[in-house]
Structure formats: C-alpha cells, structure tokens
C-alpha positions as CSV (number, residue, x, y, z in Angstrom):
1,X,145.0,158.5,-52.8
2,X,144.3,158.8,-48.8
3,X,146.4,161.2,-47.4
4,X,149.0,160.3,-45.0
5,X,149.1,161.9,-41.1
6,X,151.1,165.3,-41.0
7,X,154.2,164.5,-39.7
8,X,155.0,161.8,-41.6
9,X,154.4,163.9,-44.7
10,X,157.0,166.0,-43.3
11,X,159.6,163.2,-42.8
12,X,158.1,161.8,-46.2
13,X,159.3,165.5,-48.2
14,X,162.8,165.5,-46.3
15,X,163.5,161.8,-47.7
16,X,162.1,163.2,-51.2
17,X,164.6,165.3,-51.8
18,X,167.5,162.9,-50.6
19,X,166.0,160.2,-53.5
20,X,165.4,163.3,-55.6
21,X,168.8,163.1,-57.6
22,X,168.7,159.3,-58.0
23,X,165.7,159.7,-60.5
24,X,166.7,161.3,-63.7
25,X,163.1,161.5,-64.7
26,X,160.3,163.6,-63.4
27,X,157.5,160.8,-63.8
28,X,159.9,158.0,-62.4
29,X,160.3,159.9,-59.3
30,X,156.7,161.0,-58.4
31,X,156.2,157.4,-59.0
32,X,158.8,156.5,-56.9
33,X,157.2,158.7,-54.2
34,X,153.7,157.9,-54.5
35,X,154.8,153.8,-54.1
36,X,156.9,155.0,-50.8
37,X,153.7,156.8,-49.8
38,X,151.2,153.5,-50.6
39,X,154.2,151.6,-48.6
40,X,153.6,153.7,-45.4
41,X,149.7,153.8,-45.9
42,X,146.8,151.6,-44.1
43,X,146.4,149.7,-47.4
44,X,146.2,146.5,-46.1
45,X,148.0,144.2,-48.9
46,X,151.2,146.4,-50.1
47,X,151.4,143.8,-53.3
48,X,151.3,146.1,-56.6
49,X,147.3,145.6,-57.5
50,X,146.6,146.8,-53.9
51,X,149.0,149.6,-53.7
52,X,147.9,151.2,-57.3
53,X,144.5,150.8,-55.8
54,X,145.8,152.9,-52.9
55,X,147.4,155.0,-55.3
56,X,143.9,156.1,-57.6
57,X,145.3,153.6,-60.9
58,X,143.4,151.4,-63.0
59,X,145.9,148.9,-62.9
60,X,149.2,147.3,-61.0
61,X,151.1,149.0,-64.5
62,X,152.8,151.7,-63.1
63,X,153.9,149.9,-59.7
64,X,155.3,147.5,-61.7
65,X,157.5,149.8,-64.2
66,X,158.6,151.0,-61.5
67,X,160.1,147.8,-59.8
68,X,160.8,146.2,-63.8
69,X,161.4,148.7,-65.8
70,X,162.9,152.1,-64.6
71,X,166.3,153.5,-64.1
72,X,167.3,153.7,-60.7
73,X,170.1,152.7,-58.8
74,X,168.3,150.8,-55.9
75,X,171.7,150.1,-53.8
76,X,172.2,153.5,-53.9
77,X,168.9,154.6,-53.0
78,X,168.8,151.9,-49.7
79,X,172.1,153.7,-48.9
80,X,169.8,157.1,-48.9
81,X,167.6,155.5,-46.8
82,X,169.9,154.4,-44.3
83,X,171.4,157.4,-43.7
84,X,168.2,159.4,-43.7
85,X,166.7,156.6,-40.8
86,X,169.9,157.3,-38.5
87,X,169.5,160.7,-39.0
88,X,165.7,160.7,-38.2
89,X,165.1,157.4,-36.0
90,X,168.6,157.1,-34.6
91,X,168.7,156.2,-30.8
92,X,171.1,154.9,-28.3
93,X,168.7,152.1,-27.6
94,X,167.8,151.6,-30.7
95,X,168.3,147.9,-32.2
96,X,169.1,145.9,-35.8
97,X,166.0,143.1,-36.5
98,X,167.2,140.4,-38.9
99,X,164.4,138.5,-40.0
100,X,163.8,136.0,-42.8
101,X,160.4,135.5,-44.7
102,X,159.6,133.4,-47.0
103,X,157.4,134.0,-50.7
104,X,155.6,131.2,-51.9
105,X,155.7,131.2,-55.3
106,X,153.9,128.1,-58.1
107,X,156.9,128.1,-60.8
108,X,160.2,127.2,-61.0
109,X,162.2,130.3,-62.8
110,X,162.0,133.2,-60.1
111,X,165.7,133.3,-59.0
112,X,166.3,131.4,-55.3
113,X,162.7,129.7,-56.0
114,X,162.6,126.2,-54.8
115,X,161.4,123.4,-52.1
116,X,162.3,124.5,-49.0
117,X,161.1,125.5,-45.4
118,X,159.3,128.9,-45.7
119,X,158.4,129.9,-42.2
120,X,155.1,132.3,-43.7
121,X,153.7,128.7,-44.6
122,X,155.3,126.5,-41.8
123,X,156.1,123.6,-44.2
124,X,158.3,123.2,-46.9
125,X,156.5,124.4,-49.5
126,X,157.7,125.8,-53.2
127,X,159.2,129.4,-52.2
128,X,161.8,132.1,-52.3
129,X,163.5,133.6,-49.2
130,X,164.3,136.9,-48.4
131,X,166.3,138.2,-45.7
132,X,165.7,142.0,-44.1
133,X,167.6,144.0,-42.2
134,X,165.2,146.9,-40.0
135,X,166.4,149.0,-37.4
136,X,164.1,149.8,-34.8
137,X,163.9,152.6,-32.2
138,X,161.0,154.5,-29.9
139,X,161.0,156.8,-33.1
140,X,160.3,154.5,-35.3
141,X,161.2,151.9,-37.4
142,X,162.5,151.1,-41.3
143,X,164.1,148.4,-43.7
144,X,167.5,149.1,-44.1
145,X,168.4,146.3,-46.2
146,X,167.6,143.0,-48.2
147,X,168.6,139.9,-49.5
148,X,167.4,137.0,-51.6
149,X,168.7,133.8,-50.1
150,X,170.3,131.6,-53.3
151,X,170.0,127.6,-52.5
152,X,173.1,125.4,-53.0
153,X,170.8,124.2,-56.1
154,X,171.2,127.6,-58.1
155,X,174.6,128.9,-57.1
156,X,175.8,125.5,-58.5
157,X,173.5,126.1,-62.0
158,X,174.9,129.6,-63.7
159,X,173.1,128.9,-66.3
160,X,170.0,128.9,-64.5
161,X,171.3,132.0,-62.6
162,X,171.9,133.7,-66.2
163,X,168.4,133.2,-67.0
164,X,167.2,134.6,-64.0
165,X,169.7,137.5,-63.8
166,X,171.8,136.7,-60.4
167,X,175.7,137.8,-61.4
168,X,177.9,135.3,-61.8
169,X,179.7,136.7,-58.8
170,X,177.3,135.7,-56.6
171,X,177.8,132.7,-53.9
172,X,176.2,130.5,-52.0
173,X,176.2,131.6,-48.7
C-alpha cells in the first residue's frame, strides 16, 4: 500500500475517529479506513480488483466483503461524512454539484439495469444510472450523497425489485 500525503493522512485520521463507532468490529473498521485511503489514492481505477491490489491484497475479497456483507450503516456513514465535509471543506464560495454516471452492465438482474441512455457510453446501452451529489470549494471536494436511478420498468415490477433487494416503498422519481 502506498502512503498518502501527510495533510491528507491527518484529515483522514480525524474522519476515521468520527466513523469508528459505526463499525463495531475492528477488522471491518480497519478495512473501511483502508478502503477510504484507496479511494483517495492515485490508484487509477477504483474497482474492487484495483483497490485490493493498491491495498496489497491478493484478491478483492476483503473490499467486496466490506461493501456487500459487512455490518455497518451506509446512511449513518454518509451523515458523518457530510458533517465532516462541512466542518473541513466548508466555505462561503462552496458549490453543490449534481452529476449522473452510467454503469455499463451485461445482465438484467442488477438493480435498475435496463437499456437506457448512458452519458458514460454516449449512447443507449444496457446500464445502471447513479446520481451523485458532491460539494466543492477551494479547500477541496467530496461526495455527499448518492442514489440509484430506478426506471419505471423497475418500480412497476415489485417482484423484480424484491429479488434485487429494493424496498417496497421505493417509487419512480
């Protein structure tokens, strides 16, 4: 694993202290901190395999475990991160940036996937669409929130939603 800049490391330690209570198991807490370090690194591609390699892991199993099976509250972590961003990067000249990103998919079972326009591909493609909220100021920038766009074809098929783990109260927007 490569080292981060000292100023980033100090800020990351502060964030880690605030996030710590959300991860009851020390292994998960350590993995989450290492994952954040990977996201902030110069690692060119931020998928499970590349991040695992950057972290010095032989396989992406640890990263995938953190994101898929480990017990932690993503919404609570988002709230802690949002407050940390306000406290650390907050500025009167800061702006919110709303962006959508397409994730090209081959199958039909990932939540929200269908043939739809993807800016990432620049055409209609089998994909998911993620919507992201970011904050930017001269002090830096950070993601604040995210949502998966669910097309009508998904929200009108509750059984398909259930199979994909989408709660019944999620509606088309």
